[in-house]
C-alpha positions as CSV (number, residue, x, y, z in Angstrom):
1,X,-10.8,-9.3,4.3
2,X,-12.3,-12.2,2.6
3,X,-13.8,-10.0,-0.1
4,X,-10.3,-8.5,-0.8
5,X,-8.8,-11.9,-1.3
6,X,-11.6,-13.0,-3.6
7,X,-11.3,-9.7,-5.6
8,X,-7.6,-10.1,-6.0
9,X,-7.9,-13.7,-7.1
10,X,-10.6,-12.8,-9.6
11,X,-8.4,-10.0,-11.0
12,X,-5.5,-12.4,-11.4
13,X,-7.8,-14.9,-13.1
14,X,-9.1,-12.3,-15.5
15,X,-5.5,-11.3,-16.3
16,X,-4.3,-14.9,-17.0
17,X,-7.4,-15.8,-19.1
18,X,-6.8,-12.6,-21.1
19,X,-3.2,-13.5,-21.5
20,X,-4.0,-17.0,-22.6
21,X,-6.6,-15.8,-25.2
22,X,-4.4,-13.1,-26.5
23,X,-1.4,-15.5,-26.8
24,X,-3.4,-17.5,-29.3
25,X,-3.2,-14.5,-31.7
26,X,0.0,-14.9,-33.8
27,X,1.1,-11.2,-33.9
28,X,1.0,-11.0,-30.1
29,X,2.6,-14.4,-29.6
30,X,5.8,-13.2,-31.2
31,X,6.2,-10.0,-29.0
32,X,6.1,-10.8,-25.3
33,X,6.1,-7.2,-24.1
34,X,3.2,-6.2,-26.4
35,X,1.3,-9.3,-25.2
36,X,1.8,-8.4,-21.6
37,X,0.7,-4.8,-22.2
38,X,-2.4,-5.7,-24.2
39,X,-3.3,-8.4,-21.7
40,X,-2.9,-6.0,-18.8
41,X,-5.1,-3.4,-20.5
42,X,-7.8,-5.8,-21.5
43,X,-7.9,-7.4,-18.0
44,X,-8.1,-4.0,-16.4
45,X,-11.0,-2.9,-18.6
46,X,-12.8,-6.2,-18.0
47,X,-12.3,-5.9,-14.2
48,X,-13.5,-2.3,-14.1
49,X,-16.9,-3.3,-15.4
50,X,-17.3,-7.0,-14.4
51,X,-15.9,-6.7,-10.8
52,X,-17.5,-3.3,-10.0
53,X,-19.9,-4.7,-7.3
54,X,-17.2,-6.7,-5.6
55,X,-14.8,-3.7,-5.6
56,X,-17.5,-1.6,-4.0
57,X,-18.1,-4.3,-1.3
58,X,-14.4,-4.6,-0.6
59,X,-13.9,-0.8,-0.2
60,X,-16.9,-0.6,2.1
61,X,-15.5,-3.4,4.2
62,X,-12.1,-1.7,4.3
63,X,-13.7,1.6,5.3
64,X,-15.6,-0.1,8.1
65,X,-12.5,-1.8,9.4
66,X,-10.5,1.5,9.3
67,X,-13.3,3.4,11.1
68,X,-13.4,0.7,13.9
69,X,-9.6,0.9,14.2
70,X,-9.8,4.7,14.4
71,X,-12.4,4.6,17.1
72,X,-10.4,2.0,19.1
73,X,-7.3,4.1,18.8
74,X,-9.2,7.2,19.9
75,X,-10.6,5.3,22.9
76,X,-7.0,4.2,23.9
77,X,-5.8,7.8,23.6
78,X,-8.7,9.0,25.8
79,X,-7.9,6.4,28.4
80,X,-4.2,7.3,28.4
81,X,-5.0,11.0,28.7
82,X,-7.3,10.3,31.6
83,X,-4.8,8.1,33.3
84,X,-2.1,10.7,32.9
85,X,-4.4,13.4,34.3
86,X,-5.3,11.1,37.2
87,X,-1.6,10.4,37.9
88,X,-0.9,14.2,37.9
89,X,-3.8,14.9,40.2
90,X,-2.7,12.3,42.7
91,X,1.0,13.3,42.6
92,X,0.1,17.0,43.2
93,X,-2.4,16.2,46.0
94,X,0.0,14.3,48.4
95,X,-0.6,15.2,52.1
96,X,1.9,17.5,53.7
97,X,4.1,16.0,56.5
């Protein structure tokens, strides 16, 4: 989770630095929508190449966490199924009076 937070913060930093640098250009300063579009595109391109390693680590950590959660849920389901089967077995095997 820590890597995801770091990655998000770095993406935001890259965007705001791009926005600031592009704002210094007079043609973009006058058109806010164009400035935002260009800053978003530039920051995206920079992030794709500069933050590639961090993005890979983040996705690996997320995949590991999802796999652990999946195994834990499967174990819970298996326990519930075995408890249900045990309950059915004991209910059906009551001694006759």
